C-alpha positions in Angstrom: -7.1 -30.2 44.1 -9.9 -28.8 42.2 -8.0 -25.7 41.5 -5.3 -27.5 40.2 -7.5 -29.2 37.8 -9.0 -26.1 36.3 -5.7 -24.6 35.9 -4.2 -27.6 34.3 -6.9 -27.6 31.4 -6.2 -26.0 28.3 -6.8 -22.1 28.6 -7.5 -19.5 25.9 -5.2 -16.9 25.2 -7.0 -13.5 25.5 -6.3 -9.8 25.6 -8.3 -6.8 26.3 -7.7 -3.4 24.4 -7.2 -0.7 27.2 -5.4 1.8 24.9 -7.8 4.6 25.7 -8.5 3.7 29.4 -4.7 3.9 30.2 -4.2 7.3 28.5 -2.3 6.3 25.2 -5.5 6.7 22.9 -5.2 8.4 19.6 -1.4 8.3 19.6 0.0 7.5 16.0 3.3 5.5 16.2 5.1 2.5 14.3 7.5 2.4 17.1 7.1 1.6 20.8 9.1 0.5 23.6 8.4 -0.6 27.1 11.0 0.2 29.9 11.1 1.2 33.5 12.8 4.6 33.2 12.2 5.9 37.0 13.3 2.8 38.9 9.8 1.9 40.1 9.4 -1.3 38.4 6.6 -0.1 36.5 7.4 -0.4 32.4 7.1 3.1 31.2 6.1 3.8 27.3 8.5 5.5 24.9 6.2 6.4 21.7 7.7 6.5 18.3 11.4 7.5 19.7 10.0 11.1 21.0 7.5 10.7 23.7 7.9 9.7 27.3 4.8 8.3 29.3 5.4 7.3 33.0 3.3 4.3 34.0 1.6 5.4 37.3 -1.2 3.8 39.5 -4.7 4.6 38.4 -6.9 7.2 40.4 -7.9 4.5 42.8 -4.2 3.4 43.3 -4.9 0.3 41.1 -4.7 -0.3 37.4 -2.5 1.7 35.2 -2.5 5.3 34.0 0.3 6.6 31.5 1.4 10.3 32.2 3.2 12.3 29.8 6.7 13.8 30.6 6.4 17.2 29.3 10.1 17.6 28.1 12.0 14.3 28.2 14.9 16.1 26.3 15.5 13.2 23.9 17.4 13.7 20.8 15.6 14.5 17.8 15.4 11.3 15.3 14.3 11.0 11.7 13.0 7.8 9.7 15.4 4.9 10.1 17.0 6.1 13.4 16.6 3.9 16.5 16.4 4.6 20.1 16.5 2.0 23.0 17.2 2.4 26.7 19.6 0.5 28.7 21.8 1.5 31.9 25.1 2.1 29.9 27.1 3.9 32.8 25.8 1.5 35.7 24.5 4.2 37.7 21.1 2.7 38.4 19.1 4.9 35.8 18.4 3.8 32.3 20.0 6.1 29.5 18.8 6.4 26.1 21.0 5.3 23.0 20.3 6.8 19.4 21.7 5.4 16.4 21.7 7.0 12.9 20.4 6.0 9.5 22.6 8.4 7.6 25.4 8.5 5.0 26.1 12.3 5.4 29.4 12.8 7.4 29.0 16.6 7.9 26.4 17.0 10.2 27.4 16.5 14.0 23.8 16.2 15.3 23.1 13.3 12.9 25.4 11.0 14.8 25.1 7.9 17.2 25.4 8.6 20.6 23.8 8.4 24.1 22.0 10.4 26.7 22.6 9.7 30.3 19.2 9.1 32.2 18.1 11.3 35.0 15.9 8.5 36.5 12.8 10.4 35.9 11.8 10.1 32.1 14.3 12.9 31.3 17.6 12.9 30.0 20.8 14.6 29.5 22.8 16.2 26.6 23.8 13.7 23.6 27.2 12.1 24.3 28.7 11.1 20.6 30.2 7.8 20.2 33.2 8.7 17.7 33.7 4.9 17.2 30.4 4.6 15.3 31.0 6.4 12.0 28.0 7.4 9.6 26.3 4.6 8.1 22.9 3.6 7.0 22.1 2.0 10.4 19.0 0.0 10.4 19.2 -1.8 13.9 20.8 -2.0 17.3 21.6 -4.7 19.9 22.7 -4.1 23.4 24.5 -6.5 25.7 27.6 -7.4 27.7 29.6 -9.4 25.0 32.8 -10.1 26.9 31.5 -10.5 30.2 33.1 -7.4 31.9 30.2 -5.8 33.5 29.8 -3.1 30.9 27.6 -3.1 28.2 28.3 -3.1 24.5 26.6 -2.0 21.4 26.4 -3.6 18.1 24.9 -1.8 15.0 23.6 -3.4 12.1 24.0 -1.4 9.0 22.1 -1.4 5.5 22.8 -0.8 1.6 25.3 2.0 0.6 23.3 3.1 -2.2 19.8 1.2 -2.1 18.3 0.8 -5.6 21.9 1.5 -7.2 23.8 -1.4 -5.8 23.6 -4.5 -3.4 26.8 -3.6 -1.5 26.4 -3.0 2.1 28.1 -1.3 4.8 29.9 -3.5 7.3 28.6 -3.9 10.7 30.0 -2.2 14.0 30.7 -3.8 17.3 31.3 -1.1 19.7 32.8 -2.5 23.1 32.5 -0.2 25.8 35.4 0.5 28.3 36.4 3.2 30.7 38.6 6.0 30.4 41.5 7.1 32.6 38.7 9.5 34.5 36.1 6.7 34.4 34.2 8.3 31.6 32.1 5.8 29.1 34.1 4.9 26.0 33.6 2.9 23.0 36.2 1.0 20.8 35.1 -0.7 17.3 36.3 -4.2 17.6 37.0 -5.6 14.1 34.9 -8.6 12.7 36.0 -11.0 10.0 33.6 -9.1 7.2 36.0 -6.0 7.6 38.9 -7.9 5.9 37.0 -8.6 2.5 35.6 -6.5 -0.3 32.1 -7.1 -1.6 32.1 -10.3 -3.4 28.8 -11.6 -5.0 30.2 -15.1 -5.2 31.1 -15.7 -1.4 28.9 -12.8 -0.2 31.7 -11.3 1.4 31.9 -7.8 3.0 29.0 -6.2 4.4 25.4 -7.5 4.1 22.3 -5.2 4.6 21.3 -6.1 8.2 17.7 -5.3 9.4 18.1 -7.2 12.9 20.8 -8.3 15.2 21.0 -9.9 18.8 23.7 -10.3 21.2 22.7 -14.0 22.4 24.4 -16.9 24.2 23.0 -19.7 22.0 24.7 -22.7 23.5 24.5 -22.1 27.2 21.6 -23.8 28.1 21.8 -25.2 31.6 25.3 -24.7 32.1 27.7 -22.0 32.9 27.3 -19.2 29.8 30.3 -19.1 27.4 32.9 -16.6 27.7 31.9 -14.5 25.2 28.5 -13.7 23.6 27.6 -14.4 20.0 26.0 -12.1 17.5 23.1 -12.9 15.4 23.1 -10.7 12.4 19.9 -10.9 10.5 20.0 -10.0 6.8 17.8 -8.6 4.4 17.9 -9.0 0.3 17.6 -12.9 0.6 21.0 -12.8 1.8 22.5 -15.3 4.3 22.4 -14.5 8.0 25.5 -14.8 10.1 26.0 -15.9 13.5 29.4 -14.5 15.0 30.7 -17.0 17.7 33.1 -15.1 19.9 35.8 -16.5 21.9 39.0 -15.0 23.8 42.4 -16.3 23.9 46.1 -15.1 24.4 46.1 -13.8 21.1 43.0 -11.6 21.9 39.1 -11.7 20.7 38.3 -13.9 17.7 35.0 -14.0 15.5 33.6 -17.0 13.4 30.4 -17.1 11.4 29.1 -20.4 12.3 25.7 -19.9 11.0 26.3 -22.2 8.1 27.2 -25.2 9.8 24.3 -24.4 12.5 21.8 -23.9 9.6 20.6 -20.5 11.0 22.1 -18.7 7.6 19.0 -19.6 5.7 16.6 -22.5 4.9 17.7 -25.8 2.8 16.1 -24.4 -0.3 18.7 -22.3 -2.3 17.8 -22.5 -6.1 16.8 -18.9 -6.3 14.3 -19.8 -8.9 11.1 -17.8 -9.6 7.7 -19.7 -9.9 6.5 -20.6 -13.3 3.5 -18.3 -13.3 5.6 -15.4 -13.1 7.7 -16.2 -16.1 4.7 -16.9 -18.1 3.2 -13.5 -16.9 6.6 -11.9 -18.1 6.1 -13.1 -21.4 3.2 -10.3 -21.8 4.3 -7.9 -19.2 8.0 -6.8 -19.0 7.4 -5.8 -15.4 7.7 -9.4 -14.4 10.5 -10.5 -16.3 12.9 -11.6 -13.6 16.1 -13.6 -13.7 16.3 -16.4 -11.2 18.4 -15.1 -8.1 21.9 -16.1 -7.8 22.9 -18.2 -4.7 23.8 -15.3 -2.7 20.2 -13.8 -3.1 18.2 -17.1 -2.6 17.3 -17.1 1.0 15.8 -14.8 3.5 14.4 -11.3 4.2 15.0 -11.8 7.8 13.9 -9.0 9.9 13.5 -10.1 13.6 14.5 -12.8 16.0 13.6 -14.1 19.4 15.2 -16.7 21.6 13.9 -19.2 24.2 13.5 -22.8 25.0 10.4 -23.8 22.9 10.3 -27.4 23.8 11.7 -27.3 27.3 14.6 -29.7 26.5 17.4 -27.2 28.2 18.5 -26.0 24.9 17.7 -22.6 23.3 15.6 -22.5 20.1 15.2 -19.6 17.7 12.2 -17.8 16.1 13.3 -16.0 12.8 10.7 -13.7 11.2 10.5 -13.1 7.3 9.1 -10.8 4.8 8.0 -13.0 2.0 6.2 -12.4 -1.4 4.6 -14.9 -3.8 6.8 -13.9 -6.8 9.8 -14.8 -5.0 9.3 -18.5 -5.2 10.0 -21.4 -2.8 13.5 -20.5 -2.3 12.5 -17.3 -0.3 12.6 -18.2 3.3 9.5 -18.5 5.5 9.2 -17.4 9.2 9.8 -20.3 11.0 11.2 -21.8 14.6 14.5 -23.6 14.8 15.1 -26.0 17.6 18.7 -26.2 19.1 20.3 -29.2 20.4 23.5 -30.0 21.9 26.1 -27.6 21.4 27.6 -27.4 17.8 24.7 -29.4 16.6 22.4 -27.9 13.6 19.2 -26.3 14.4 16.4 -28.4 13.2 12.5 -27.5 12.1 9.7 -29.3 13.5 6.6 -29.4 11.2 4.3 -29.1 14.3 5.7 -25.7 15.0 5.0 -24.3 11.3 4.1 -20.5 11.0 3.5 -20.4 7.3 0.4 -19.1 5.8 0.6 -19.6 2.1 -3.0 -19.4 0.7 -4.4 -22.9 0.2 -6.0 -21.8 -3.3 -3.2 -22.0 -6.0 -5.0 -19.4 -8.2 -4.2 -16.6 -5.4 -0.7 -15.6 -6.3 -0.5 -12.0 -5.2 0.3 -12.7 -1.4 2.7 -11.5 1.2 4.0 -12.5 4.7 5.2 -9.0 6.0 6.5 -10.5 9.4 8.4 -7.5 10.9 8.5 -8.5 14.4 8.1 -11.8 16.5 8.5 -12.8 19.9 8.7 -16.2 22.0 6.7 -15.6 25.2 4.5 -17.8 27.4 1.3 -15.9 27.1 -1.1 -18.3 28.8 1.4 -19.1 31.8 1.2 -22.9 31.2 5.1 -23.2 31.2 5.2 -23.7 27.1 6.4 -20.7 25.2 3.8 -19.3 22.7 4.5 -17.2 19.4 3.5 -13.7 18.5 4.1 -12.1 15.1 3.6 -8.6 14.1 3.0 -8.4 10.4 2.7 -5.1 8.4 3.8 -3.2 5.4 1.0 -4.9 3.0 -2.7 -4.5 3.0 -3.4 -8.5 2.5 -4.3 -9.1 6.1 -1.1 -8.5 7.7 -1.6 -8.0 11.4 -0.7 -9.0 14.8 -1.0 -12.8 15.3 -0.8 -15.1 18.2 -0.1 -18.8 18.2 -0.5 -21.0 21.4 1.6 -24.1 21.9 -0.5 -27.0 22.9 0.3 -29.6 25.4 1.7 -31.9 22.3 4.0 -29.3 21.1 2.2 -28.0 18.4 1.3 -24.4 17.6 -2.1 -23.5 16.8 -3.1 -19.9 15.5 -5.5 -18.3 18.0 -5.5 -14.6 16.7 -9.2 -14.6 16.1 -10.1 -15.6 19.8 -7.1 -13.5 21.4 -8.9 -10.1 20.8 -5.8 -8.9 19.2 -7.2 -6.8 16.5 -4.1 -4.8 15.0 -3.8 -4.8 10.8 -0.7 -3.2 9.6 1.1 -4.2 12.6 4.5 -2.6 13.3 7.1 -2.4 16.3 6.1 -4.6 19.5 7.2 -4.5 22.9 6.2 -7.0 25.8 6.3 -6.5 29.5 4.5 -6.8 32.5 2.7 -3.4 32.3 0.0 -3.8 35.3 2.3 -5.8 37.4 -0.2 -8.7 37.8 2.4 -11.4 36.6 1.5 -12.1 32.8 2.8 -10.3 29.7 1.1 -7.2 28.0 1.9 -5.7 24.7 2.1 -2.5 23.1 2.2 -2.3 19.3 2.3 0.3 16.8 0.6 0.6 13.5 1.3 1.8 9.9 -0.5 1.8 6.7 2.7 2.1 4.7 1.4 0.3 1.3 -2.0 0.6 1.8 -4.2 2.5 -1.2 -6.0 5.6 -0.4 -9.3 3.4 -0.3 -7.8 1.3 2.3 -6.8 4.2 4.4 -9.8 6.3 4.0 -11.2 7.3 7.5 -8.7 5.6 9.2 -5.4 6.8 11.2 -2.9 4.2 12.3 -2.7 4.3 16.2 -0.7 2.2 18.6 -2.7 -0.3 20.9 -2.0 -1.3 24.5 -3.3 -5.0 25.1 -3.4 -6.2 28.7 -2.9 -10.0 29.0 -6.0 -11.7 30.9 -4.1 -14.7 32.0 -4.0 -13.9 35.6 -7.4 -12.5 35.8 -8.9 -15.7 34.1 -7.0 -18.1 36.3 -5.2 -19.9 33.6 -1.9 -20.2 35.5 0.5 -18.8 38.0 3.9 -17.1 37.3 7.1 -16.0 38.7 8.5 -12.8 37.8 12.2 -12.2 38.1 13.5 -8.7 38.3 17.5 -9.4 38.0 19.7 -6.6 39.0 23.5 -6.9 38.3 26.4 -6.2 40.6 29.0 -3.7 38.7 31.5 -4.2 41.7 31.3 -7.9 40.9 31.5 -7.4 37.0 27.9 -7.7 36.2 26.1 -4.9 34.5 23.4 -3.3 36.2 20.7 -4.6 33.6 21.9 -8.2 33.7 21.4 -8.5 30.0 22.5 -11.9 29.1 21.7 -13.6 32.3 20.5 -17.3 32.0 17.8 -18.3 34.1 16.9 -22.2 34.7 13.5 -22.8 36.6 12.4 -26.0 37.5 8.6 -26.5 38.4 6.0 -29.3 38.7 3.5 -27.5 36.0 0.6 -29.7 36.7 0.8 -28.9 40.5 -0.4 -32.6 41.6 2.5 -33.0 44.0 5.7 -35.2 43.7 7.1 -36.0 40.4 9.5 -34.9 37.5 9.9 -31.1 37.4 9.8 -29.4 34.1 13.0 -27.1 33.6 12.4 -23.9 31.6 15.6 -21.8 30.5 15.1 -18.1 29.8 17.7 -15.6 28.6 17.6 -11.8 29.3 17.8 -10.2 25.9 16.1 -7.1 26.5 17.3 -5.0 23.4 17.9 -6.9 19.9 16.1 -7.9 17.1 14.6 -5.6 14.2 15.3 -2.0 14.5 14.9 -0.8 17.8 13.0 -3.8 19.3 13.0 -3.6 23.0 11.5 -6.0 25.5 11.0 -5.8 29.2 14.2 -6.9 31.1 12.3 -9.0 33.7 11.9 -12.9 33.3 8.3 -13.8 33.1 7.9 -17.6 33.7 4.7 -19.5 33.8 4.2 -22.0 36.2 1.2 -23.8 35.3 -0.8 -25.0 37.9 2.0 -24.7 40.4 2.1 -22.1 43.0 5.9 -22.2 43.3 9.2 -22.9 41.6 11.0 -25.9 43.0 14.3 -24.3 42.3 15.8 -21.5 40.4 19.1 -21.3 38.8 20.6 -17.8 37.6 23.9 -17.6 35.6 25.0 -14.3 35.7 27.3 -12.8 32.8 31.0 -12.9 34.2 30.5 -14.9 37.5 31.7 -18.3 37.7 29.1 -19.6 40.3 25.2 -19.2 39.9 22.7 -18.1 42.3 20.5 -21.0 43.4 17.0 -20.4 45.1 15.0 -23.1 46.5 11.1 -23.2 46.8 10.4 -19.8 45.4 6.6 -19.0 45.7 4.7 -17.4 42.7 4.9 -13.7 42.3 7.2 -10.8 41.8 11.0 -11.0 43.1 14.1 -9.0 43.1 17.5 -10.9 42.8 20.9 -9.8 43.1 24.2 -11.7 42.6 
């Protein structure tokens, strides 16, 4: 009983910087990915899309040591290219997918494609994807859109001529199929935006997309929908889209349901700049800006994360935004949107506020450069917390953590969490040391820092190990899901829905809390990738009373009763 009481008390979120100790010290990187490349369940590290480090036990057989792979044979990348990893061909080895941010159609080496993984951190030759034509691709999402056991790819594309026009390329949904010889092929499936030329009044046609996710928003505690939805996160204060998919005898259909669900942008849409900017413009023409038209009066949405924040069985969303003081109140802010029943609008709860507007109205030159965000149970109490990586601007943009309190509110705990990373860039979360809590690898960049601000400093990646297990703040259940292609479930099981029922206070009989998780893995801003395992906090409980797993493509779930805390591999 005493142990249960201690675990039930509020516990501080805390990390320890182990970058040097694990062998990744001194590496300059903005983009980082954690992914198991050699099948040993230990998340390996891919640094800045070029270098592979295998996660090995330390010298004493314990701990973590990242060992470099001398020649991973990854394709060369340029600025703006994305590199992510998933088992495209279902052979049990993770492959590399590279996307290109180009408009030059003449260079065959600057094309989107994939490299077959060898299962040891090295890769085969680049196999081009002809369906992915040359565009300014800025992000990639991977998942089984139509539940056929084959992973599909969504490419989010950017402006056609940045700085000259606000017209953007249309995005590309690449559906995987197998050729007559069993070879992997991709076919582009049309979306409604293809049918319309760019139109400023209706914002028709392509929108500059910085993030995308393949998700199942209305799945909750019931069987997943027949086809996934695609969340398109748009830049230039343009509206986000949420393509809801369905299949009938006429074939696949797609409808943008973002406006009716309230995920296209917040409710403030007047596009007006603040009065102080207009006054400044009278004496400095650089600040003379016309108010924005409706199609440019919402967000610069970069990233998103999906999870059940309030444990009500419905999926919620975290949307991260880059916001500037001069843009005015119409520019969207980073926020949590709470989902409800299928078809209902997402709602904002004031207790979940993440905005950081300076309290002093005289402070006018401020930014919120929220590039990446993730919902995760960092303290294992059974409630999702928030991690946001902010960068690009020098006004205290950094890695930040918010803890969810028992009353459902969020409190900023960055100062106590030992997360010291300004100019924060891409994040990746996974259980690096296999102890049962989520660890963080994060990049760093001083993109808009002045020479004085950069003096004597080099941006480097950081590895932060979570101390939740070591500090005894809670127990966890880590589920590693492996699909069965013979049964129509992709090996990586992306899109699986997991419901975990737990008595979080661990004090005996009573109503169990139901947490709902979704395996997204790859999706969000740029080439964001998280660990594919489900890490669920159990609070003071030492077991889950019931685990229900809905696999994409299967009509019946896998049900497990009385599952002890710890790590477990589950197959359908």
